C-alpha distance (Angstrom), angle and dihedral (degrees) to the residues before:
residue distance angle dihedral
M1 . . .
H2 3.87 . .
N3 3.77 130.1 .
Y4 3.78 103.4 -72.3
E5 3.80 118.2 -136.0
L6 3.79 120.2 -179.0
D7 3.72 89.9 -149.6
S8 3.83 93.1 61.2
L9 3.68 90.2 67.1
C10 3.85 90.6 44.6
Y11 3.73 93.0 55.2
H12 3.67 90.4 55.5
L13 3.76 92.9 55.1
R14 3.80 91.0 41.6
L15 3.83 91.2 53.2
S16 3.90 91.2 47.9
Y17 3.77 90.9 51.6
T18 3.79 94.2 46.0
W19 3.85 93.5 46.1
W20 3.97 90.4 48.8
K21 3.86 92.0 47.6
Q22 3.88 94.2 44.8
T23 3.80 101.0 43.1
H24 3.86 102.8 24.4
R25 3.74 85.7 -140.3
T26 3.81 118.4 140.9
D27 3.89 102.1 177.0
V28 3.68 96.0 94.6
F29 3.80 92.2 53.9
D30 3.72 93.9 79.2
H31 3.82 131.2 148.6
Q32 3.97 89.4 -80.4
W33 3.81 87.6 58.4
L34 3.76 91.0 45.8
L35 3.72 90.2 50.4
A36 3.87 89.3 50.3
V37 3.74 93.8 51.7
S38 3.78 91.4 45.8
M39 3.92 88.6 54.9
I40 3.85 87.9 50.6
I41 3.75 93.5 54.9
Q42 3.75 92.5 46.0
I43 3.88 87.9 52.0
M44 3.63 92.2 51.3
I45 3.90 91.2 48.1
I46 3.76 90.3 49.5
E47 3.81 93.1 50.4
Q48 3.84 91.6 52.9
H49 3.77 80.6 74.7
H50 3.88 99.4 35.1
S51 3.81 97.5 148.1
E52 3.81 93.8 48.0
I53 3.80 108.4 38.6
S54 3.78 112.1 2.1
P55 3.78 115.4 121.4
Y56 3.85 91.5 -161.8
H57 3.67 117.6 124.5
Y58 3.83 129.6 165.5
T59 3.78 128.6 -174.2
E60 3.94 92.5 -131.9
L61 3.70 92.5 58.3
G62 3.81 129.0 89.4
N63 3.85 128.3 -135.8
N64 3.71 95.1 63.0
Y65 3.85 92.4 -40.2
Q66 3.74 91.4 -58.3
G67 3.75 102.7 100.3
S68 3.77 128.1 -119.3
R69 3.90 117.7 -32.5
V70 3.78 116.6 -93.3
S71 3.81 134.8 -170.3
Y72 3.83 123.1 -137.2
T73 3.83 112.4 -87.7
G74 3.80 104.8 156.7
M75 3.91 87.6 -102.9
T76 3.79 119.4 109.6
W77 3.85 120.2 -119.9
S78 3.73 129.9 -112.8
A79 3.84 127.0 -166.8
F80 3.84 95.4 -159.2
R81 3.74 140.3 25.5
P82 3.79 125.2 -126.7
S83 3.79 90.0 -95.2
D84 3.96 87.4 60.0
D85 3.85 91.3 -112.7
Q86 3.77 116.5 132.6
T87 3.70 117.0 -101.6
K88 3.67 115.2 -116.0
F89 3.75 101.4 -149.7
G90 3.75 102.8 19.3
Y91 3.74 102.0 -126.4
L92 3.74 103.8 89.7
I93 3.74 103.9 -165.3
P94 3.92 100.4 -161.1
S95 3.84 88.1 54.4
N96 3.79 91.7 48.9
M97 3.83 88.3 49.7
M98 3.69 90.1 54.5
T99 3.75 90.7 44.9
T100 3.88 90.6 59.5
V101 3.84 89.0 54.8
V102 3.78 96.3 49.9
L103 3.80 92.4 45.4
K104 3.70 89.2 57.1
Q105 3.72 90.1 50.4
L106 3.84 93.4 45.7
K107 3.79 90.4 51.0
E108 3.78 89.0 54.6
M109 3.87 89.2 51.5
I110 3.72 95.1 48.8
Q111 3.75 94.8 45.8
S112 3.83 86.4 55.5
L113 3.74 102.7 37.7
Y114 3.79 103.3 27.3
P115 3.77 110.0 19.9
D116 3.81 91.8 160.0
Q117 3.86 90.5 66.7
I118 3.88 92.5 94.1
E119 3.73 95.2 155.2
L120 3.73 95.0 50.0
L121 3.80 90.7 47.8
Q122 3.80 90.7 51.2
Q123 3.89 90.8 49.8
I124 3.85 90.5 48.7
Y125 3.86 89.5 51.4
Q126 3.70 96.6 46.5
L127 3.82 92.8 45.6
Q128 3.82 89.3 52.5
V129 3.89 90.5 49.1
D130 3.80 91.9 48.6
I131 3.71 94.5 49.3
Y132 3.79 93.8 47.9
S133 3.77 89.5 51.7
G134 3.80 93.4 43.9
I135 3.86 92.9 52.8
H136 3.73 92.9 49.9
T137 3.88 97.3 41.6
Y138 3.79 97.1 42.1
G139 3.76 105.9 16.0
V140 3.70 102.9 54.3
V141 3.78 118.8 84.1
Q142 3.81 136.9 176.2
H143 3.90 111.2 -112.5
A144 3.78 117.6 -161.0
K145 3.85 92.0 -131.9
Y146 3.78 106.0 26.1
G147 3.81 103.5 32.0
Q148 3.70 118.7 -144.3
I149 3.81 110.7 15.8
Y150 3.88 136.2 157.1
A151 3.81 116.7 -102.4
Y152 3.91 118.8 -134.2
E153 3.79 94.2 -128.1
T154 3.80 139.5 -1.9
D155 3.79 134.4 176.4
G156 3.82 101.4 -149.7
F157 3.86 90.5 -104.0
S158 3.78 95.3 92.4
S159 3.84 93.6 -92.1
P160 3.80 107.5 132.2
L161 3.81 123.5 179.0
L162 3.77 112.0 -145.3
I163 3.76 106.9 -156.5
D164 3.89 138.2 93.5
D165 3.74 124.5 -139.3
A166 3.83 127.2 -145.0
N167 3.79 96.9 -120.8
V168 3.74 123.9 87.7
P169 2.93 131.8 -78.7
S170 3.74 89.9 48.3
L171 3.88 133.1 143.5
L172 3.76 88.4 -100.9
S173 3.73 90.1 56.7
A174 3.69 96.7 47.5
A175 3.88 96.8 101.3
Y176 3.84 91.2 43.8
L177 3.80 91.8 53.5
G178 3.95 87.9 51.4
F179 3.71 101.2 -106.8
K180 3.79 110.8 168.0
T181 3.80 121.9 161.2
P182 3.79 129.7 -165.0
Y183 3.76 87.5 -135.9
D184 3.98 93.7 64.7
P185 3.96 102.9 31.9
E186 3.86 90.3 164.8
D187 3.94 92.5 45.8
Q188 3.89 88.9 -126.9
I189 3.73 91.7 141.8
L190 3.75 91.5 47.5
A191 3.79 91.1 49.8
A192 3.73 92.8 49.6
T193 3.88 90.6 46.0
Q194 3.97 87.5 53.4
S195 3.85 90.0 53.3
F196 3.83 89.0 49.7
V197 3.79 98.4 49.1
L198 3.86 91.6 47.4
S199 3.84 91.9 52.5
K200 3.90 135.5 74.5
E201 3.80 87.5 -98.5
N202 3.83 85.6 78.1
P203 3.88 103.8 77.7
F204 3.78 87.1 -147.4
F205 3.75 98.1 54.5
F206 3.80 114.7 100.1
S207 3.79 135.6 -176.5
G208 3.66 128.7 -168.2
E209 3.79 147.3 142.5
Y210 3.69 97.8 -61.9
A211 3.74 105.3 24.7
S212 3.70 151.3 -4.2
G213 3.79 127.6 -146.8
I214 3.81 147.3 107.7
G215 3.73 122.9 -58.0
S216 3.71 133.5 -179.0
Q217 3.78 146.5 -117.7
H218 3.77 83.3 -118.6
T219 3.80 92.3 69.6
Q220 3.78 136.7 35.0
S221 3.80 127.8 -65.8
Q222 3.86 110.8 -91.5
Y223 3.85 92.2 26.9
V224 3.82 117.4 118.4
W225 3.75 128.2 -166.4
P226 3.86 125.2 -124.2
M227 3.70 87.2 -145.0
A228 3.89 89.4 65.5
I229 3.86 92.6 43.2
I230 3.81 88.7 52.8
M231 3.82 88.6 50.0
E232 3.89 89.0 54.0
G233 3.75 86.4 61.0
F234 3.76 92.5 52.6
A235 3.81 91.3 46.1
N236 3.77 94.0 50.4
Q237 3.78 117.8 22.5
S238 3.76 99.8 -179.6
Q239 3.68 116.1 134.1
V240 3.78 94.5 -115.5
N241 3.76 91.0 51.6
L242 3.70 95.4 46.4
D243 3.75 91.3 50.1
S244 3.77 88.9 54.1
V245 3.95 91.1 49.7
W246 3.71 90.9 51.5
K247 3.85 94.6 48.9
R248 3.74 90.6 48.5
L249 3.82 93.6 49.3
E250 3.68 90.5 46.1
A251 3.87 90.8 53.6
S252 3.83 91.5 47.4
H253 3.97 99.8 67.7
A254 3.79 93.1 71.6
G255 3.83 92.9 -150.5
T256 3.84 92.9 -53.2
F257 3.90 92.1 98.2
A258 3.90 83.9 -138.5
M259 3.70 131.1 114.1
H260 3.77 113.0 -121.8
E261 3.74 131.6 -158.3
S262 3.78 93.8 -107.9
F263 3.95 139.8 -17.7
N264 3.72 142.4 -159.6
I265 3.69 111.7 -94.8
N266 3.84 91.7 -143.5
N267 3.78 96.7 38.6
P268 3.90 117.2 26.1
Q269 3.87 86.9 -172.9
Q270 3.71 85.9 78.2
F271 3.84 111.1 70.5
S272 3.86 142.8 143.4
R273 3.81 118.7 -110.4
T274 3.77 120.4 13.7
W275 3.71 93.3 -138.7
């Protein structure tokens, strides 16, 4: 088996919905597509009970190749983060946030294209409800400075990981991806979380001579990702912030006029990936 990332399934659903909305075409959403999305939903449901019933094993994972033990929360489990790093606690909250969004989009598609798929629609609805509840019950923590915020990961055993990573989905990107929960109708928790991830309280937030931003376990310390800087622009579109975003992105290319995976905040000539 390959390294399983929940967001990989989400992006397939997101692309399907965007294609449908932009082109108004339905011919590509045939019964083979329906079978594929049905399989995606079944995988998500199985991985709600990862430690109990999941057949997934991968050689890079501990605990007999199954990954760290988790308890049922309603959320669905992921072996790896978007950055390809292993999850530490299994329930990757940004990916579960994205899942609630694409489930809503998929439900709209199925109701329009395959309204007779009653069981599938019920599964999509219940999965979305479960994940919303799981995020709020197990993914919200009380921070000494910022109040209630979302954790990055949890395992259902009261072990939250308070970080954010540069790659998307991330906590910073939740609003951009369309996350909206009935448990936080005014987005107060989301706003507090954004303040947290863009502060030194986040172990992967770095600030230096040329830039500030969010980095990743996947790259060196003091390296920030243009992807995360761009996401700052989507999260806060005030002119002051957008000017800051452009300035930092301009500093990042190091004379190559290309955007790199990450770069050193004190020396943009040092970066990862030349392409």
